C-alpha positions in Angstrom: 215.2 91.1 -21.6 215.3 91.0 -17.9 218.7 92.7 -17.7 217.9 95.3 -20.4 215.9 97.8 -18.4 218.5 97.6 -15.6 221.3 98.3 -18.1 219.4 101.4 -19.4 218.9 102.6 -15.8 222.6 102.0 -15.0 223.6 103.9 -18.2 221.5 106.9 -17.3 222.8 107.0 -13.7 226.4 106.5 -14.7 228.1 110.0 -14.9 229.8 111.1 -18.0 233.4 112.3 -18.1 232.6 115.9 -18.4 230.4 115.9 -15.3 233.2 114.1 -13.4 235.7 116.7 -14.6 233.5 119.6 -13.4 232.8 117.9 -10.1 236.3 116.6 -9.2 239.0 118.5 -11.1 239.3 121.4 -8.6 239.3 119.1 -5.6 241.9 116.8 -7.1 244.2 119.7 -8.0 243.9 121.1 -4.5 244.6 117.8 -2.8 247.6 117.0 -5.0 248.9 120.6 -4.7 249.1 119.9 -0.9 251.1 116.7 -1.6 253.4 118.0 -4.3 253.8 121.6 -3.2 253.3 122.8 -6.8 249.9 123.7 -8.1 251.2 123.6 -11.7 252.5 120.0 -11.3 249.3 119.0 -9.6 247.1 120.5 -12.4 249.3 118.9 -15.1 249.0 115.5 -13.4 245.2 115.8 -13.0 244.7 117.0 -16.6 246.8 114.2 -17.9 244.8 111.7 -15.9 241.5 113.1 -17.3 243.0 112.9 -20.8 243.9 109.2 -20.2 240.4 108.6 -18.8 238.9 110.2 -22.0 241.0 107.9 -24.2 239.8 104.8 -22.3 236.4 106.1 -21.3 234.5 103.1 -22.6 236.3 101.0 -20.0 236.9 103.6 -17.3 233.2 104.7 -17.5 232.2 101.2 -16.5 234.2 101.2 -13.3 232.5 101.5 -9.9 234.8 104.4 -9.1 236.1 106.1 -12.2 237.3 109.1 -10.1 239.4 106.7 -8.0 241.1 105.5 -11.2 241.7 109.1 -12.3 243.1 110.0 -8.9 245.5 107.0 -9.0 246.7 108.0 -12.5 247.3 111.6 -11.3 249.2 110.4 -8.2 251.3 108.1 -10.3 252.0 111.0 -12.7 253.2 113.1 -9.8 255.4 110.3 -8.5 257.0 109.9 -12.0 257.5 113.6 -12.2 259.2 113.7 -8.8 261.5 110.8 -9.7 262.4 112.5 -13.0 263.1 115.8 -11.3 265.2 114.0 -8.7 267.3 112.4 -11.4 267.6 115.7 -13.2 268.8 117.4 -10.0 271.4 114.7 -9.4 272.6 114.9 -13.0 272.9 118.7 -12.7 274.9 118.4 -9.5 277.2 115.9 -11.2 277.5 118.1 -14.3 278.2 121.2 -12.1 280.9 119.3 -10.3 282.5 118.3 -13.6 282.0 121.8 -15.0 283.9 123.2 -11.9 286.8 120.8 -12.7 286.8 121.9 -16.3 287.1 125.6 -15.3 290.0 124.8 -13.0 291.9 123.4 -15.9 291.4 125.6 -19.0 290.4 123.7 -22.0 293.2 123.3 -24.4 292.8 123.5 -28.1 293.8 120.3 -29.8 296.1 119.9 -32.8 293.1 120.0 -35.2 291.8 123.3 -33.7 288.9 121.7 -31.8 288.5 121.8 -28.0 288.0 118.6 -25.9 284.3 119.5 -25.3 283.7 119.9 -29.0 285.4 116.6 -29.8 283.3 114.8 -27.2 280.1 116.4 -28.5 281.1 115.4 -32.1 281.9 111.9 -30.9 278.6 111.5 -29.1 276.7 112.7 -32.1 278.4 110.2 -34.3 277.2 107.2 -32.2 274.2 105.2 -33.2 270.9 106.3 -31.5 270.7 103.3 -29.0 274.3 103.8 -27.9 273.8 107.6 -27.4 270.6 107.0 -25.5 272.1 104.2 -23.4 275.1 106.3 -22.5 273.1 109.4 -21.7 270.5 107.6 -19.5 273.2 105.6 -17.7 275.9 108.2 -17.2 274.1 111.6 -17.3 270.7 110.6 -15.9 272.2 108.1 -13.4 269.8 105.3 -14.2 270.8 101.7 -13.5 271.1 99.2 -16.3 267.7 97.8 -15.4 266.1 101.3 -15.4 267.8 102.2 -18.7 266.5 98.9 -20.2 263.0 99.6 -19.0 263.1 103.2 -20.3 264.4 102.1 -23.7 262.2 98.9 -23.7 265.3 96.7 -24.3 266.7 93.8 -22.4 269.4 94.5 -19.8 271.9 92.5 -22.0 271.1 94.8 -24.9 271.7 97.9 -22.8 275.0 96.5 -21.5 276.0 95.8 -25.2 275.1 99.4 -26.2 277.0 100.8 -23.3 280.1 98.7 -24.1 280.0 99.5 -27.8 279.4 103.2 -27.1 282.4 103.3 -24.7 284.6 101.5 -27.2 283.7 103.8 -30.0 284.2 106.9 -27.8 287.5 105.5 -26.6 288.6 105.0 -30.2 287.5 108.5 -31.3 288.8 110.4 -28.3 292.1 108.5 -28.0 293.1 109.9 -31.5 293.3 113.5 -30.1 293.8 112.6 -26.5 297.6 112.0 -26.7 299.2 115.3 -25.7 
């Protein structure tokens, strides 16, 4: 009983999520806009952080500094977005370089009437999902084996297996029409 009145007082003093949102959303967006250079990215990150706080509010609401938790989640979201955008930009540069090479050498129609690009797209679509994902993340996104494993929630050995199997299947499919 001694702790009961104290708990009631603490519950009435503890802010709810809506009041935190009203008090801190604008400030967090402004601060993260200065960091990221994009108000849209900052607003998305802060909104996602508040959504996560809402989902876990029974726990987060008990923290000494729930706004600090929300801030940390928003900052992590911005970092993840930056990493993702950096990987996308590198992939686009690699794809642009390979596209330039493709335009230098006109694509030839193969004996069955398909182009090399069409054959590659068909070969990729015929692979099992894990092999397709592993190949795309490793070669197009430029992730390491460890990063690919983390993204797919697989062991590194499983990713290496899927990469190997995918390359073997592509080699078999593409070699059929690759002899000119």
